[in-house]
C-alpha positions in Angstrom: -33.1 3.3 3.9 -30.2 0.9 5.7 -28.1 1.5 2.1 -28.8 5.2 2.6 -28.2 5.6 6.1 -24.9 4.0 4.7 -23.9 6.5 2.5 -24.9 9.2 4.5 -22.6 7.9 7.3 -19.3 7.4 5.3 -19.6 11.0 4.2 -19.4 12.5 8.0 -16.2 14.4 8.8 -13.7 12.4 11.5 -14.9 13.9 14.4 -18.6 13.4 13.7 -17.2 9.0 13.4 -15.3 9.4 16.3 -18.4 10.8 18.3 -20.7 8.2 16.7 -18.0 5.9 17.3 -18.4 6.5 20.8 -22.1 5.9 20.8 -21.2 2.6 20.0 -22.7 2.7 16.4 -21.6 0.0 14.6 -21.6 2.0 10.9 -19.3 4.5 12.5 -16.6 1.8 12.8 -17.3 0.3 9.6 -17.0 4.1 7.9 -13.6 4.6 9.6 -12.2 0.8 8.8 -13.4 1.7 5.3 -11.7 5.2 5.1 -8.4 3.4 6.7 -8.0 0.5 5.6 -5.9 1.0 3.0 -3.4 4.0 4.1 -3.3 1.9 7.6 -2.5 -1.2 5.8 0.4 0.1 3.5 2.1 1.3 6.3 1.9 -1.8 8.6 3.4 -3.8 5.5 6.0 -1.0 5.2 7.1 -2.0 8.7 6.8 -6.1 8.4 7.7 -6.8 4.7 4.0 -9.2 5.6 1.0 -9.5 4.0 -0.5 -11.5 6.6 1.8 -10.2 9.6 0.5 -6.6 8.5 -2.9 -7.9 8.4 -3.1 -9.2 11.9 -1.5 -6.0 13.0 -4.1 -3.6 11.5 -6.5 -5.7 13.1 -5.3 -5.6 17.0 -4.2 -1.7 16.6 -8.2 -1.5 15.2 -9.5 -3.3 18.5 -7.1 -0.9 20.3 -7.8 2.1 19.4 -11.9 1.3 19.2 -11.1 0.3 22.9 -9.5 3.6 24.1 -11.4 6.1 21.4 -12.4 8.3 24.7 -8.2 8.8 24.6 -8.2 10.8 21.6 -8.2 14.4 22.3 -8.2 15.8 19.0 -4.9 17.2 19.2 -3.8 15.9 16.1 -5.7 14.3 13.3 -8.0 11.8 13.5 -6.0 9.9 11.3 -2.7 10.6 12.7 -3.8 9.3 15.6 -4.3 6.0 14.3 -1.4 5.4 12.1 0.9 6.0 15.2 -1.5 3.1 17.3 -0.8 1.2 13.8 2.7 2.0 13.7 3.6 1.1 17.2 1.0 -2.1 16.7 4.0 -3.6 13.7 7.3 -2.3 15.3 6.2 -4.0 18.1 5.6 -7.3 16.2 8.7 -6.7 14.6 10.5 -6.3 17.4 9.6 -10.1 18.3 9.4 -11.4 15.3 13.4 -10.2 15.4 13.7 -12.3 18.9 12.0 -15.4 17.6 14.9 -16.5 14.9 12.5 -19.0 13.3 9.7 -16.2 12.9 10.9 -14.5 9.6 8.5 -11.2 8.3 10.7 -12.1 4.9 9.0 -15.5 4.0 5.7 -14.7 2.3 5.0 -14.4 -0.8 3.8 -11.1 -1.9 0.2 -10.8 -3.0 -1.1 -7.6 -2.2 -1.2 -4.6 -4.6 1.3 -1.8 -3.0 0.1 0.7 -6.4 -2.6 0.8 -8.4 -1.8 0.1 -12.1 -4.7 1.1 -14.1 -5.6 -2.0 -16.5 -7.4 -3.3 -18.9 -9.7 -6.3 -19.5 -6.7 -9.4 -19.2 -8.6 -11.2 -21.4 -8.4 -8.4 -24.3 -4.4 -7.6 -23.9 -3.0 -10.5 -21.7 0.6 -9.9 -22.2 -0.1 -6.1 -20.8 -1.8 -7.7 -17.5 1.3 -9.7 -17.2 3.3 -7.0 -17.7 2.1 -4.7 -15.6 1.9 -7.7 -12.7 5.3 -8.3 -13.3 6.4 -4.3 -12.7 4.3 -4.3 -9.7 6.0 -7.2 -8.2 9.6 -5.4 -9.0 8.3 -2.2 -7.1 7.1 -4.2 -4.3 10.3 -5.9 -3.9 12.3 -2.9 -4.3 10.5 -1.3 -1.7 10.5 -4.0 0.8 14.7 -3.6 0.7 14.6 -0.1 1.3 15.9 1.1 4.4 12.6 1.2 7.5 13.5 4.9 8.2 13.1 5.8 4.1 10.9 2.9 3.2 7.6 4.5 5.4 8.5 8.0 4.0 8.5 6.8 0.7 5.2 4.3 1.1 3.6 7.8 3.1 4.2 10.3 0.5 4.2 9.0 -2.9 1.8 5.8 -2.4 0.1 7.3 -0.4 0.0 10.9 -1.8 0.8 12.3 2.2 1.9 16.1 2.3 4.9 16.8 3.7 3.5 18.0 6.9 1.1 15.4 7.1 3.9 12.7 7.2 6.6 14.9 9.5 3.5 14.3 12.0 2.8 10.6 11.7 6.7 10.1 11.6 7.3 12.9 14.3 10.0 13.9 11.5 11.0 17.6 10.7 10.0 18.1 7.2 13.3 18.8 6.1 14.0 15.4 7.2 10.9 14.1 5.0 12.5 16.0 2.2 15.6 14.5 2.6 14.7 11.1 3.2 12.1 10.7 0.1 15.0 11.9 -1.9 17.1 9.0 -0.4 14.6 6.7 -1.0 13.7 7.1 -4.4 17.5 7.3 -5.0 17.8 3.9 -3.3 15.0 2.7 -5.2 16.5 3.5 -8.9 19.4 1.6 -8.1 17.5 -1.4 -6.8 15.3 -1.8 -9.8 18.5 -0.8 -12.4 20.1 -4.0 -10.7 17.0 -5.7 -10.7 15.7 -5.4 -14.3 18.9 -5.4 -16.5 19.6 -8.9 -15.9 15.8 -9.2 -17.6 16.3 -6.4 -20.3 16.7 -8.5 -23.2 13.5 -9.7 -22.9 12.1 -6.6 -23.0 9.2 -5.4 -25.9 8.3 -9.1 -26.7 6.5 -9.6 -29.9 4.8 -12.8 -29.5 1.6 -14.0 -28.5 -1.7 -11.8 -29.2 0.6 -9.3 -30.8 2.2 -11.7 -33.4 -0.8 -13.8 -34.4 -3.0 -10.4 -34.8 -0.5 -8.9 -37.6 0.4 -12.4 -38.9 -3.5 -12.7 -39.2 -3.4 -9.3 -40.9 -0.6 -10.6 -43.1 -2.0 -13.2 -44.7 -5.6 -11.8 -45.1 -4.1 -9.4 -47.3 -1.7 -12.1 -49.1 -4.8 -14.3 -49.8 -7.3 -12.6 -50.0 -11.2 -12.5 -49.0 
C-alpha cells in the first residue's frame, strides 16, 4: 500500500504537491525533490562549477523553499520559483567564494554527468564506454569554461531541454536575449571543443583491445581451420 501511495503522489501536479507539502506530508516533499533534483542540481552546478558546492547549495535551497512554501503565490510556475531560489543560493555562495582566496570553485574533480549518453555494457565494449566518458568530460569541461550568462542559457536550453519561454522566465531575460546567448554559447563551445580535441585527434579511432583481439582470432580461425 505504501508503494502504491508513493506512485500515486508522484503523478500529482505541482500545485497538488505544494498543497500536500503545506500540510506537512513527507511524501510530497520527496516527490518534489525527485521531480526537480536533476534540473536544479545542473543549474546550481552551472553557476558554481563544483559538484560538492552545487549539492550543498541545492540542499540549502530546498530547505529555504520548504520553510517558505507559503510564500509561493502561483504567479509563475512552481519550477521557476524553485529554480530562482536555487540560483540565488548558488550565486550567493559564488560571491562568497570569490571573496575568499583560499576557496576555489574550480578545484573539484568533475564526477557527475552533465549529459546522459546511452551506453552499452562496459564489459561488452569497454573501449566504447571509455570513449563516451572521455567525450562527456570534454563537454563538461568546455561547458564549465563558458561565461556564466551563456553557460546558464546553454544548460537550460540544451541540457535541460527547456523552452525559450521557460528559460526567459527563469533567468528574467527577453526571449531574443535567450536565443542570442544560446547561439553565442554554441559557437564558444564548438571553438573550445575544437581546441581541446585537436591535439588528441591523432589517437582517434584506435583499433586495439577487444576489436584487435576479435579480428585476430577470426583470422586465425580461418587460417588454421577447425
